[in-house]
TORBALUM-570996 format. One record per residue: residue in three letters; y, z, x of N, C-alpha, C in turn. Coordinates in steps of 0.001 Angstrom, whole numbers, padded with zeros to 6 digits, always signed. Layout:
AlaYZXYZXYZX ...
! end
This chain:
Met-001187+000000+000815+000000+000000+000000+001255+000000+000862 Tyr+001325+000907+001832+002539+001026+002636+002721-000127+003612 Lys+001652-000776+004004+001782-001822+005004+002422-003082+004436 Asn+002426-003245+003145+003028-004418+002519+004483-004202+002102 Val+004998-003006+002266+006370-002726+001837+007358-003527+002672 Leu+007254-003467+004007+008168-004209+004860+007944-005711+004780 Ala+006731-006126+004555+006425-007552+004453+007060-008171+003221 Ser+007372-007373+002223+007956-007911+000999+009467-008116+001099 Ile+010102-007628+002170+011551-007796+002345+011806-009176+002945 Pro+012638-009983+002257+012889-011332+002793+013741-011265+004064 Gly+013351-012005+005083+014108-012061+006334+013895-010885+007253 Ile+012883-010086+007021+012651-008878+007824+012354-009210+009279 Glu+011846-010401+009555+011503-010747+010931+012740-010901+011825 Trp+013927-011043+011222+015164-011180+012010+015811-009838+012318 Tyr+015451-008792+011631+016073-007487+011845+015925-006980+013276 Pro+014734-007006+013881+014630-006533+015266+015403-007407+016247 Val+015464-008708+015980+016199-009613+016868+017689-009300+016809 Val+018206-009119+015618+019621-008805+015451+019940-007439+016060 Ala+019082-006468+015873+019310-005140+016451+019318-005206+017973 Leu+018418-005973+018555+018375-006126+020011+019632-006826+020528 Leu+020095-007834+019803+021334-008512+020191+022534-007577+020108 Phe+022618-006777+019061+023707-005799+018956+023657-004805+020105 Phe+022484-004335+020431+022311-003355+021494+022806-003903+022830 Phe+022306-005066+023217+022700-005641+024503+024152-006117+024493 Ser+024646-006574+023358+026048-006986+023272+026975-005798+023484 Phe+026666-004686+022859+027507-003496+022999+027589-003055+024453 Phe+026444-002923+025107+026460-002472+026491+027004-003537+027435 Gly+026838-004804+027106+027443-005871+027900+028956-005814+027843 Val+029494-005629+026648+030947-005502+026489+031444-004246+027196 Leu+030694-003172+027111+031071-001928+027780+031123-002104+029299 Ile+030171-002802+029868+030163-003043+031314+031333-003938+031716 Val+031602-004980+030942+032744-005859+031241+034041-005073+031151 Trp+034178-004234+030132+035391-003416+029997+035552-002486+031185 Tyr+034479-001885+031639+034556-000945+032761+035052-001637+034025 Phe+034528-002800+034329+034925-003485+035557+036322-004097+035455 Arg+036803-004355+034248+038151-004899+034094+039196-003816+033903 Ala+038785-002594+033645+039727-001502+033393+040413-001083+034687 Asp+041591-000507+034528+042342+000012+035664+041640+001271+036173 Gln+041206+001249+037431+040438+002361+037992+041275+003637+038076 Arg+042569+003512+038335+043420+004714+038384+043505+005374+037017 Arg+043556+004572+035972+043589+005137+034615+042281+005846+034300 Leu+041154+005245+034695+039860+005876+034449+039731+007189+035218 Glu+040233+007224+036456+040209+008462+037234+041096+009524+036595 Ala+042260+009117+036073+043149+010068+035404+042500+010616+034134 Leu+041816+009765+033396+041125+010230+032191+039996+011189+032544 Ala+039270+010891+033608+038182+011769+034029+038716+013111+034496 Ala+039850+013111+035194+040427+014359+035687+041095+015149+034569 Ser+041543+014474+033512+042248+015171+032440+041332+016115+031670 Ile+040041+015870+031705+039104+016751+031012+039099+018122+031664 Leu+039228+018156+032983+039189+019416+033717+040567+020048+033856 Asn+041621+019313+033577+042985+019799+033759+043456+020527+032499 Asp+043899+021777+032662+044399+022518+031505+045918+022539+031457 Gly+046585+021821+032359+048035+021724+032328+048745+022633+033301 Thr+048047+023567+033923+048687+024451+034884+048499+023893+036292 Pro+049553+023937+037104+049408+023436+038470+048504+024340+039295 Ser+047777+023743+040195+046859+024478+041043+047263+024269+042495 Thr+047186+025327+043301+047518+025194+044714+046340+024639+045494 Asp+045134+024958+045081+043935+024479+045753+043205+023512+044823 Pro+043096+022227+045202+042445+021266+044297+040958+021524+044104 Asn+040344+022328+044969+038914+022614+044845+038616+023836+043988 Ser+039654+024600+043654+039421+025806+042846+039535+025463+041372 Pro+038767+026139+040518+038887+025901+039078+040233+026408+038575 Ser+040791+025702+037601+042115+026078+037122+042079+027219+036125 Lys+040923+027492+035555+040769+028615+034621+039662+029522+035113 Thr+039818+030787+034836+038732+031709+035150+037927+031918+033893 Met+036660+032204+034046+035800+032468+032900+036108+033866+032382 Gln+036516+033937+031130+036836+035221+030531+035925+035461+029339 Gly+035514+036675+029195+034722+037048+028032+033275+036587+028104 Ser+032760+036337+029284+031375+035885+029390+030425+037019+029319 
! end
C-alpha cells in the first residue's frame, strides 16, 4: 500500500533532480559570493562578533570577563 503512494504523484521523478540542482546552486552561488566579496569587510564582520564596543589595550585578551558562571 505505502510503496505506491509516491508512484501515484505525477512528475515525482524530477523532485530529486530539482532538489540536487537547488542544493549545488545555493552552495555554488555562496562560493562565488565569498571569493568576490571584500575580504576586509568579511574580516570586520568576523571580528564584530567578538567585539563588545569597548576598546582593548591587548588584542589577545578577551574584552569581557565571564561573570556569574
